[in-house]
N, C-alpha and C positions, 0 to 999 in steps of 0.2 A: 761143510763146503757145499754139499748138495742143496741143503736148505737155503743157503745164501744165494745160490744161483737161481733157485725156483721162486724165492720170495718176490722179487720184482715182477715176475711173470704173473704171479697170483694177484698181486695188487693191481697190475695193469688190466688183467682180465676182469677183475671186480669192477674197476672203473668203467670199462667198456660195457659191462652188463648193466650198470646203473644208467649210463648214457642211452643204451638201447631201450631200457625201461621207460625213460622219460620221452624218448622219441615215439615209442608205441602209444603212450598216453596222449601225446600231442596228435598223433595220427587218428586215434579214436575220437579225440575232440573235434578234429576237422570233419570227420564223418558225421558226428552228431550235429555239428553246426550246419552242415549241408542239408541234413534231413529237415531241420527246422526251417531253413531258407526255402527248400522245395515245398514243404508243407504249406508255408505261407503263400508261396506263388500259386500253388494248386488251388488254395482256398480263394485267392483273389481273382484268379482267372477261370475258376471252376473247371480245371483241367483234371479229368478223371484218370487219365493215363499217368500223369505226373504223380498224382496222389497214390495210385497203386504202386508206383515205383518206390515211394517213401515207405509204404507198408512192407514191401518185400525187403528193402535194404536194412530195415531195423534189425533183421537177423544177423547182419554183419556186425552191428554194434554189440549185440549180445555175445557173439563169438569172440570179438576182440576183448571184451571184458573177461571172459573165461580164460583166455590165453594169458592176459596180463596178470590175472590173479594167480595163475599157476606159476608164472615167473617170479612173482613176489614171494610166494610160499617157498619156492626153491632157494631164492636169495636169503630169506630169513633162516632157513634150515641149514644151508651150507656155509654162508658167509658171516652170520651173526653180526650184522651191521650195528654200529653205534653212532651216536651224535648225528651229524648231518646226513650220513649215509642211511641211517635208520629213518630219518625224517623223509628222505626221498621215497623210501618204500611205503611208509605210512601215508604220505601225501598221495602217492599213486593209487593206493588201495581206496582211499576216500574219494578221489576225483573220478575214478572209473565207475564207482557206484552212482555218483551224480550224473555222469554222462550216460549211463545206461538208462536212467530214469528220463533224461532229456530225450533220448531216442524213443522211448515208449510214449512220451507225451507228443512228440512230433508225429508218431504213427497214429495216435488218437485223433489229432487234428486232421490228418489226411483222410481218416475214415469218415469224417463228417462231410467231405466234399460231395459225394454222391447225393446226400440228403439236401445239401444246399442247391444242387442242380434241379431239384424238384420244386423250388420256389423262386419267385421273382427276386432280383437283386434289391437290396435295401441300402439306404444311406449309411447305416451302421457298419456295413462291411468295410467301408473306408476307415472308420475309427478302429476297428479290429486290426486292420492292416497296419495302421500307424503304430499301434501298441506292439504289434509283432516286430516291426522294424526296430523299435526301441529295445525290445528284449534281445533281438538278434545282435544289435550293436554291443550290448552288455556281454553276450556270449563271446563275440569276437574279441573284445577287449581283454576279457579275463583269460581266454586261451592264449592270446599273445603274451599276456603277463606271465603265464606259466612258462612259456618258452624262453622269454627273456629274463625272467626273475625280477621284473620290475614291480616291487611291492606297491609303489605309489599308484600304478595303474589298477592293481587289484583292489586297493583300498577305495579308489575312486568309484569303482563298480559297486563295491559294498555300500558306500554312502549313497549312491544314486538309486538303490532299489526302491526307495520311496516313490520315485518317479513312475515306476511300473505300477506300484500299488495305487497311486492316484489315478492313473489311466484306467485301471481295472474298476476302481470304485465308481468313477464317473460313468463309465460305460455300463456298468451293472445297473445303476440308477436309471439311466436313460432307456436301456432296453426293457427293464421291468415296467417302466411307465408306458412305453410304447406297446408292450404286450397287453397291459391292462386296458389301454384305450382302444386297441384294434386287435380283435381276435385273429385276424389274418397274420399278424406278426408273431403269434405264439410259436408256430413251427420253426420258421427261420430264426426267430429271436432266441429260442432255446439252444439251437445249434451254435449260434454266435456266442452266447454266454458260455457254452461248454468250451469253445475254442479260446475265448478270452481267459477263462480260468486256467486252462492248460498253459497259456502263455505266462500268466502270473506265476505259475509253479515253475516254469522254466527259468524265469527271472530269479526265483528263490534258489534254484540249483546253481545259477551263475554266482549268486551271493555266497553260497556255501563254498564254491570253488575258490572264490576270492579269499575267504577266511583261511582255507587250507594253504594257499600260496603264501599268505603272510606268515603262517606258522612254519612252512617249509624253509623260507628264506631267513627268518629272524629267530626261529625257535620259540616264539611267543605267540599266544593267542591274542586276537584283537580284544583290547581291554574292556571297552564299554559296549553294552548292547545297543544296537542301532535302533533309534526311535522309529516307531511305526505309526502311520495314520490309522484312523478308525476303519474297521471293516465296513463294507457298504450297508450291511444290515443294521449296523450300530448307528450309522449316520443318517439313515433314511428317515 
């Protein structure tokens, strides 16, 4: 009789723990997205204070990852989840790993802002900003897909990662050409290339998250490998 009374409470508590886990992952995603947004804004406006804030706030992303991982370990040890419940835990573990890397990459972008301030603005900065906005839109879409469970939105991000690659490849070629033709461009060009590469990597993490969402909702991995365009050094 005692077990019959407690069983519903245990199931309800487990359900609430899983819901809280998903909410924590979503909150971490929101913070990581805001760091990318602020890093891009800081680079576009050369705002050193905003950039410094991004660098400082990355520690919050790291702390959230550690806290979520502890919760997942506890759930696995105490609840022994199976099927969909297990996928919730596995997905959360994978996603927070990607989000932690996104935070690190946003921090790396922000750390380039003081160096950009030491050089004159270039026309290529606008191209980097456009690429950044594209990557940020992918992050926003995939995080919304995680919250809503809409696999179609996640798959759309997965399929559109080539757009980010194409932006990066074109920008890489243009910047290398400009740096070769004008030595004054070498300094700012190198920093912009670094920022663009970090944005391309953030796009890859958004794609990873999209794959995890598809697995979380359907229990299946995305079947075919997404086609990739040539790397800039291959097509140059």
